[in-house]
N, C-alpha and C positions, 0 to 999 in steps of 0.2 A: 197235674192234680185235678184241675177243673175238667179237663178233657176226659180223664179216666172216670170221674164221678158221673159225667154225662153219659158215658158208655154204659155204666152200671144202671143208671136210672132208665134209659131208653131200652136197654136189653131186657130188663125185668118187666117191661111193658110189652115185650114181644117184637120190638123193632129189630130189623137187620141194620147193624151199625158198621160203618167203615171208618177206621181211625187212620189219620195221616200223621206220621211222626218219624223223624230220622235221628232221634236222640242227640240233637244239637246241645242239649243241656250238659251232656258229658263234655263237649268241646268247650262250653262256656265255663263250667264250674268243676271239671274233673269227675272222677268216678263217683264221688258221693252225690253228685247232681244228676246222675243217670236216670232215665225213665224206663230202662229195660225191665226192671223188676215189675213195675206197674203194668207194662205191656204184656209180659208173660203171664201175669196173674189174670188179666182180662181174657186172654186167649184160652186159658185153662177153664175159667169160670163160665164163659158164654160162647156156646158153639155158633151163635149167630153173629159174633163179632169177627171182623176181618181187619187185620193190620196191614197197612201198606207203607213201605219205607219210601216216602216221597218227600223231597225238599220243596217247601212252598216257594222258594226262590226260583225254582225251575219252572218258568212260565208254561212251556209246552207240556211238561209232565202234569201240571195242575189242570191244564185244559183237557188233556187226554182223559184224565181220571174223571173230571166233572162231566165230560161228554158221555163217558161210558156209564157212570153211575146215575146221573141225573137225580141227585138226592132231593127228597121232599123237605129236608130240614138241614141247615148248615150251622154248626156251632164252631166259631173260630176262636180258639184259645192259644194258638201258637205265638210265641214271642221270645225275644231276648228280654228277660224280665228285670234286670238289675240296672238301676241308674248309676251305680258306682262302676260296674263293668263296662257300661256303654262308652264311657270316656276313653277307655283303652282300645276299644274295637268299634269305632264309629261306623265304618263301612258295613261290617257284619250286622251291627245293631240296626242300621237303617234298611239294609237289604231284607232282613227278616221281618222287622216290624212294619215298615211302610210298603216296600215293594212286594213283599209276600202277601200282604193284605190286598194290595191292588190286583195281584194275580188272581186271588180267590174271587174278588168282586167282579172282575171282568168275565171270568169263566162262569160264575153264577149268572150274570146278566145274559150271557150268550146261550146257556144250556138249561137253566132252571130258574128263570127270572121270578117266578111266582113263589118260590120256596122261601120261607122265613129264614133270615140270616142274623144270628146273634154274634156280635163282635165284643170280645172282652177287652175293653179299653182300660184306662187307669186314672186314678185321681191325680197322677203326676202331670196330666194335661193342664192342670191349674197352676203348675210350677210352684213357686214359693209364695204365690198370692195369698193363700190361707194364713201365712205368717203376718200379713198386714192387718188381720182382724184384731181388734182390741182383746188382749188376753190378761188374765190374772194368774199369778203364781201361787199355788196352794202348797201344802206340806209335801205331797207326793205326786202332784200333777199340775199341768197347766190346764186352764179352761177358758171359755169365752167370757169376756167381761160383761158383755151386754145381755147375757141370758140366752144367747143364741143356742138353739137346739143342735144345729149342725150345719154343714155346708150344703147348699142346694145347687141346682143346675144353672142358676142365674149368674154365678160367679164368672168373671171374665177370665179368659185364658191368655190375654195379651199383656205386653209390657211387664214381664216378670222373668225370673230365672227358672228354666225348666229342667236342666240337665240334658245331656244328649239323648238319653233314653226318653225323657218326657217329650222332647221335640219330635222324635221319630213316631211316638205314639199319637201326638197331636196330628201329624200328617195322616196317619191311618184313621184316626177318629174322624177327622173332617172329611176324608175321602168316603168313609162309610156313610156319613150323613148325606154327602152329595149324591152318591148312588141311590140312596133312598129317596131323596127329594127330586133329583133331576130325572132319574129313570123310573121313579114310582115303585121302587123295589121295597119289599118288607124287611128293612134292615133296622135292627135295634143296636144302639151303642150303650154299653154298660160300663161306666167308669168306676171300676172296682178299687177299693182301698186294700185292706189286708184280707185277702181271700186265703183261707187256711183249711187244714184238715189232716187226717192221719196219713194220707198218701203223699204229702208234701215232701219232695226231695229237697229239703231245705239246706241252705249253706249260709255262711256268714254274710254274704252280700245279698241274700234274697230268702224270704220266708221267715220273718221275724219270730212268730210265736212258736212254730214247730222247731226252729233252730234253738231258741233259748230253753225250751223244754228238753231238747236233746242234750244240750250242754249241762243242764241241771242233773239229769239222770246219769250221764256218762262221766261226769266230773271234769269235762272240758271247760277251759276258762272262756268266759264271755266278755266281750268288750262293749262298754256303753260309750257311745259317741255323743258328747256334748249335751247341753241343755239340762245338766244335772240329773239326767235319767228321768226327767219329768215329762218328756214328750209322749203324746197320747195318740193311740190308734184304736179304731173300732174293728173288731174281728167278725168275719162271717164264715160259717162252715160251707165247704164246697157243695154239700148236699142241698143247702138252701139256695145256692147259686143255680144249680141244675134245675131245681123246682121253679125258679123264676124264669129261666129260659123256656121251660115247658109252657108256662103261662103266656109268654110272648108268642110262642108257636101257635097257640090257640087264638090269640087276639093280637096279631101283629100290627105294627104301625110303620110308616115310611120315614126312615131317617131320624127317629126319635132318640133322645139322649136321656140316660138315667144314671144318677149317682147310686152306687151299690156298696153297702157295707152292713155291719152288724148293728149300727145305730148306737145311741148313748148307752143303752143297757149292756151292750157288749164291748164297751170301751174300757181301756186301761192304759196306764203309763208303764214304762220300763220298771220303775221302782215298785209300782203296784203289782206287776207281774212277779217280781222277785219275792215280794211278801206272800203272794198267793201260792207260789211254788213252795215256799218254806212251810206254809200251813199244810201242804200236802206231803211234807217230809223230804223235800228236796232243797238242800242248801247250795245255792248257786255260787260258784267261784267266779268272780268278775273283777275286772279292772276298769278304771274310768279314764277316758281320753277327752280332754276338754275341747278338742277340735270336733265340731259337728260336721256331719256329712253334707256336702254341697247340695243345696236345694231341698234339704230335708224339712219335712213339716214339723212344726213345734206341737201343734194340736190339730188333729184332723178327725172329726166325727161326722159321719154321713147323715144328712137330712134325707129321710126315706119317704117324705110326704108324697112326692110325685109318683114314685114307683108303686106305692100302696094305693094311690088314687086310680092309677091306670090298671092295676092288677089287684083288685080287692080280695081275691081268694088267697093271695100270697102273704106270708109273714115269715119273720125270722124265728124258726122253731128251735134251733140248737144254741143254747146259751153257753157262756164261757166255761163253766165247770165241766159240762159235757164235752165240749171241744177239747179241753186239756186232757180229760180222761181218755178220749179216743187216741190222742197223740201219744200219751204215755203208754197205752197198751201196744200201739204199733211199734214204738221204740223198744219196749221190753221184748216183744216177739222177735224183732230183728236181732237183738243181742243174744237171745236164746238160740236162734238159728246159727249165729256165728260160733257159739260155743260148741254146738253139736253138729 
């Protein structure tokens, strides 16, 4: 999703873009998680886009490609993205998330050291430490008891439960910081929360907002896991993520870390999402399971002060109603194609 949006953004500015993807999402999540549709759409839309079927776990393939292309800008969005799935496939999770990142970093250092490198990390590097913040329980959501606006980059990543996925992303996150600081490379680490948009190949284990909208439209039952459905996330459109990466390209820093999300204005709980969908004419079928997902955040809202201070031209442009509208339109188009 983020990768495809970055392809669109850069292609529209006249860049030649090379995309690396081997559709591992299909392996992780089945046919509904496949990225093939996105890839084919990009190839059709942009003649300057080239798709390369390369596995980032293959060290030599990555080196060969980086040596050949010597890119001016690297955006690393590849990952096994589900903290639930990771527990069942720990080797694959670590090989993709940590070792794949190391392969890209070393190749970038050796063949295009001065090129800005954006790494899509995750707020799961904080583990369940955000749950230790004082919280208040409201009618439809949890919130911070102390009036805290959101989680900033000073939060510790130590002495907490991460999930296997969170641990593999910590390894990649810290390695990116180290290459930035130790080798003086322009590497930015972006700890994303709920990154979303219409291109999301969402499944039950990953892609909350797109998945719940899909369930509401198609009549599929949705499962709420724990916390009374009052757990909160802030949502950010992939287009706003791509625009931030562009700002980093123009003003890069070495090994800097940024929390990235939609902020308080784009935050909502599961119950609030259900209410919002109902107002839009979608009555979600759902069941409640009292067991919460291991390491799940009760309330996570991103503090955007640092990223806005470093990149004052950037802002969150796409708000929740527009995000949901785009997801709805994409799902309806997909259903129409299936019928005809």
